[in-house]
C-alpha positions, 0 to 999 in steps of 0.5 A: 395896765391897770394899777392892780395888774402891774402888781400882780405882774411885778409879784409874778416877776420877783418870784419867778426871777428869785427861783431862776437865780436859785437855779442859776446857783445850783450850776455856779461853781460846778463843772459846766457843759458849755459850747458855742453858738458861733460868733464866740458866743458861749452858752452853758447848760445853766442858760438853757436850764434857767430860760427854760424855768423862766419861759415856762412860768412866765408864759404859763401864767400870763398866756397873752403875752409875748415872749423874747430871750437870748436862748429861745428861737425868736417868734415874731408873733411877739410883734402883735403883742402889746406885753411882752417879756424879754429875758435874759437867763444869764447875762455874764456868761463868760464870767458865769463859766469862769466862776466869778460872781458878776453874772445876773438873771434879767427879765423885763415886762415891755409894754408897746415897746417900752419896759414897765417892770424889770429885775436884775439879779445877782444871786451869787452876791444877793443883789436884787434890783428891780423897778416898777414904771413910775415907782421908783428903782430898789436894791433889796428893797430900799430905794436907790438913786445914782451918783452927782458925779459931773466931772468924766476925770474924776468919774469911775467907769464899768465897761468890758475890755473889748470895748476898748477896741471901738473907742480910743479911750486913752487920748480922753485922758490916761487917768480915767478909772475903769473897772472891768466887768462882763454883764452889762445888766449888771454894770447898768444896775450898779450905776443905778445905785450910784456905786459907779458913775457911768457904764459904756458898751460901744458894742451892739447890745440886744433887747435882753441885755438892757431892757430890765436894766434900763428901767431900773436906771431911769426909775432910779434917775439915771440917764440911759441912751445911745451915743446919739442920745436916742432912748431905747424902744423894745420889742421891734422886728430886730431887737438890736441897740448900736451902743449904750451909755448909762450915768448919773444925770449930771455926767451924761451930756459930758459923756454924750459930747465925748462918745458921741 
């Protein structure tokens, strides 16, 4: 992709994600229609409306690109596309339903399996995280960097409560500081900007959960891998990953020793 094409796609992505965030806010703090997709996996009318907006605008502007989203039936024709939009219209649906401002609109543009653009937007807090390959990562237009923390015993972790069922955390230190948050993409973005030291998900995650935040992390200078120190490849036939460990560069190897 040429620099000119990348800039044009970046502009398209930023404006579309902002529109999607504004739409999500129209539903926030209202009596939502909700249902369960199966397997204790809730969805709301807001998820569907935001997905429709993202898909309509992005695919109309770039008809040659593929599309993969949590709320759209998967079209495996995407596997034949070099470039694919990967979207989670509302990451953190449970928080959104509880009217907690810890949800995000997430979209990545992936080329040949790797993210080249990413946006993670929390409209309730007006926090817009974004990155372009080779261009660094930003929060509301300002460059961001991860923390320099190197000691897991002093680190502040972001995770979801149910992750603790996958890992006997207390045996590694009862005094470890954890903050609970539903949206994995928001957790990863908060690590990218240094507000927290690491984000951990021991449960499986899909492309749409992490692709945008993965690029934001790596462009900020953080690390993002599985517990086996494998990086992520996207737009595969099965777009799912076993777990996610995101942290500042000085802490990552210690976390891999503990969690791997």
